[in-house]
C-alpha angles and dihedrals in degrees: 000000000000114000131205091251089060097054100074087052091067095051112123092009096095149001089234092076092093090052090047093050091060091049088051091051088067095047103035104031111202096020090126086064093064120104112242127185129210103249094220099042104023089229116154107247103179130016148199125271093296096050114030113097098230119173128153107220117226129224091015096159092044094051090047092051091048100050097035098209118205142143114307096022121117117211128183115214102199095188105042098171111159089344097251098139092038092053092059091043088055094045087058090059102258127133111244133200110195124203130189137153090213111091092197090056091049094050090049099044092045090060096044094050099036087103091074092065120200092354086080126060126173127206129185115229148075115302088235084071090058091120089069093059104040130031123246119282091004106112128078094209146004123209123196120184100186124205137036127314130242090244093053091049093051096050110091093198091062091060097219096121135066090200093076131038115246144129114304096244114122097171118141089208105044092193096063144043135017121313123233086255089060091052094046096046099043111032122088124252091253093052091048094049089049090051094049092046099042100042100023100033085224111170094200091052094128095048092048092046093051093049090051092052090050093047096049092058088067096040136353118248111248105149137057096234090052090061096039088052091051094053094043090057093053093045093048103234139325132306131176088312126035109264092237094055096100094041091053093045089049095049093047090053092047095048093051098037087232099167091049091050091051093057091043091046095053091050090050092049091053088059101045098042115089123227107288094022122127135237117206121187127183118198134187101179129064093228092057094043091052091052091049093047093047095046093051095042093052091050097044099054109104098199133030123207138191131178092242092052115093088220140354118288131214115267106250088200097053109137108129144061113204112235089204128008093219130054115260117239132199119274122245089252093057091045090055091056099036122028090186089073090065093093099033121118126186122206122189132193137169122227113239 
């Protein structure tokens, strides 16, 4: 039987390692949680529960069917994460450029996918900056899996979750920008209320913002449980969802300028995808899905019409053909295996 200690010895020896890894999953459950070290450098490759970048990608079959990866195709994965989607794209023969703002994700995915040699390249950055890593009209597909990964949520030190105490950070790129603590301690009550309502659709946004401002006069917010406790007091206990869910979601989206990145990323994808190439976008939030839906609808209508015009006119922004008019949702089979897929929606469009 193969043992966890045997797995690192295979690294770099064959492109079959990724397939072998999944086989070993069924024989040696939990081997991916072991800490491995690079024999030459001593660098930690994997990690225990606190370090390994685990994340179960959603809508995998639907993404593969839409992007149709094969030998000779170049696909840009703008949200690399743990490399799950990219691994399957590479296994199908495609070349992949993976982007991510999270340095931890890049380090883990880089090790995971190094067996594919020069068919895989990783770049740190926001997917909205994809024009800087690939030429115009050069890629056959772009994949964007929006939101935060399971690993990021579970790492107390990243500050995304209200379930574990940790620094109130929430930055995807921990080397740049303001933290969630900066936002909570420095923004006015009006600004905070607007953020909670706009990005979190939180109906009690004004009451929560006012309570935060009062509380920070006594002591600045520095940890996740501090903020979660403050919100919980305002909301008066817990229901089906933790009362701080929407506030944490809104702060994360604001800190990382996620909605702005979506719009800029869609425009960039339009520039880098070659005619006949495919854009695949997975969303988990209604605001993000609405942005994607409206963007593609506006750029897929062939003619525009207005009452004052004598006849319809060609759409100057026409750039896409919708692969499916409705968003694609997870199957019952996938939902049974991965509850995170419950809110996932996939939209596909082909570049004209």
